[in-house]
N, C-alpha and C positions, 0 to 999 in steps of 0.2 A: 644375400644368396639369390640367385636367379630362380624363376618359377620352377624350372626343372634342372636338376644337376645330376649328371652322370659322371662318376669318378672312378677311373681306372677299372672299368667294368669288363670282366671276362666271364664267359660261360662255355663250359665244355659239356658236350652231349655225346654219349657213346664213343668217347675218345676223340671226338672232333671239336676243335675250337670254333664255335659258331659266332662268338663275339670275342674280340681280342684287344683288351686294354683300351676300351672306349672312354674318352673323356670329352664331354660336350655339355654345354648349357643351352637352355631355351628360355627366352624372355617372354613375359606375359604379353598377350595381345599381338603376337606375330604369327605369320604363316610360314611354316618350315616344310620343305620338301625333302624326302629321303629318296635319292635316286640310286639306281644300280640294277644289275641283272638279277634274275632269280637266283637265290642262294647267296646273295652278297651280304646278307645279315639284316636287311631292312625289317623284316617281320620279327626277328629275334630282338632287335632294339625296341620295337614297339612293345613286345611282351615284357621286356625289362622295365620300361617306363610305367606300364600299367601295374606292375607287381605280379604278373602272371607266372614269373619264374624267379628263382633265387640265384644270385651271382655265385660263381665258383670263386671269384675274387672281385673286390671292389664293391661299390654301393650306388644306389640310385635314390634320389629325393624328388618328390613332387610336392610343391607348396610347403616345403619344410618338413615333410613326413618321409621317413625312410620306407621305401616300398620293397616288397619281396618277402619271402619266408612267411607267407600268410597275411601280410599287410598289403592292401591294394590301394591304388590311387583313387581318391574320391572325386566326385563330380566330373566324370569322364563319359563322353559319348564315343562309342567304339564301333568301328566297322572293320572286322577282320574276316579272312577267308573262312568259309564253312560255318558262318553264323547260322544257327538253327532257328528257323521260324516254325511255328506250330502248323503243320500242313493241313490239319483238319479244321482250322479256323480261318476266318476272313482276314484281310489286311487290317481293317478297323479293329477287329477283335484282338488281333495280335498286338497292335499298338496300344489299345486300351488296357490290356493286361500288363504290358511293360510300364505304362504310365502309372498304373495303380501301385507299383512298388518303388516308384521314384520319390526322392525327397522333394522334388520341385515339380509337383503335379500340374498338368494343364487341363483345360476343359475338353469335353468331347467335341465341341465346336472347333477348338484349336486343332485337334487331331484331324478332323474332316478338312480343315483348311490346308493342313500339310499334305494330305492325300491329293486334294485338288491341285495344289501348286505343282506337284510332280505328275500331273495329268493322270491320276488314278481316281476312279469313281468312288467317293466315300460311301455310297449306298450299294456298292457291288457286294453281293452275298457269296460270290464264288470263294471256295477255300483256296488257300495258298498253293496247294499242290496242283491246281489248275492254272496257276500264273506262269508266265514266261520268265526266263532268267532275268531279263531286263526289268520286269515288273517287281520281281523279288528283290533285286538290287535297290530299287527305289524305296521299297518298304524298309529295307535295312538302313538306307541312308536317313530316312525320316526318324527312325528310332535313335540314331546317333545325335541328331540335331534337336529334337522336339522339346526336351526338358531343359534347354539352355545351360548345358554344362560349361564349366570353366575351361575344359580341355576337350577338344574333339580330335580323335585319331582315326584316320581313314587309310586302310590298306587296299590299294588298287581300286579306288572308288568308281572309276569309269568303266569297269568291267561290265560288259553286256548293255551299256547305255548307248543310245543313238546320239547323233551329233547335237541335236537340239537339247537333249537332256544333259549332255556334257556342258554345254554353254550355260544352262540353267544352274547346274551345280556350281560352276565357277562364280556365278552371280550371287548365289546364296552364301557361299563361303565368304566372299568379300563383305556382303551385307552383315553377316553374323559377327565377323571380326569387328567391324565398325560400330555396330550397335551395342554389343555386349563385351567388347574387349577380350574375345575368346582367343585362346591359343590353339593353333592347328598344327598337327603333324600329319603330313600326307605322304604315303609311300607309293611310289610308282616306278615302273621300268620305262615309262613314257616321259622323258625329260621335257618334251615340248608342252605337254599338258601342265606340268609343274611350273614351267616358266610363266604361264599365263596368270597364275594366282599367287605364287609364293614370294615372300620377302627375302628368303634365303634358301639356297639349295645345298644339302649336305650329300656328298657322293660317297657311296660305300662300295667296298670290294673285299671279298674274302674275310668278312667279319670285322673289317677296320674302316675307319673314316679316312678317305684319301684326299678329300678337298672340301 
């Protein structure tokens, strides 16, 4: 069995078919892009893989475990829209708190290294609500990467990032794959950015895989 197996997966929400008979496998240690316009089903497929929703029909497996219906994929770093950071805490405090509940904890120095790598000041005491959108996006990216998960899923990861940060992110994705054999699934409407890092691009339209 592949690392991730999606089998005849359909999901109906409020009478609308948001995923329609998806069958797709994802191999360990590869970088996959999900391309398509807003509403094409990219985010819904991500939710299916994580176990954040239950199929109307079909099933999804991650590392041999069926996900959905209250069972979630393990060892996943996840960046999705509307991730909530604690606005009254600093970036370091947010990351330290998330690290404290991880099964693969890192040191405070490691957290500071991640902040520095993304051009954020580890000693910055400002609370998150005073951060720009781009700075918040960087913190959200760090939380997805820092505990070395087996699977990293990024939904529109370049949102609010400047050109230098986009290039840095591409470099970190490639390094992480090479060093830890991490599987990546990256959803974006920007096919050009996917072409720069992905081993394979899966195009979606109207809840279906079209290529």
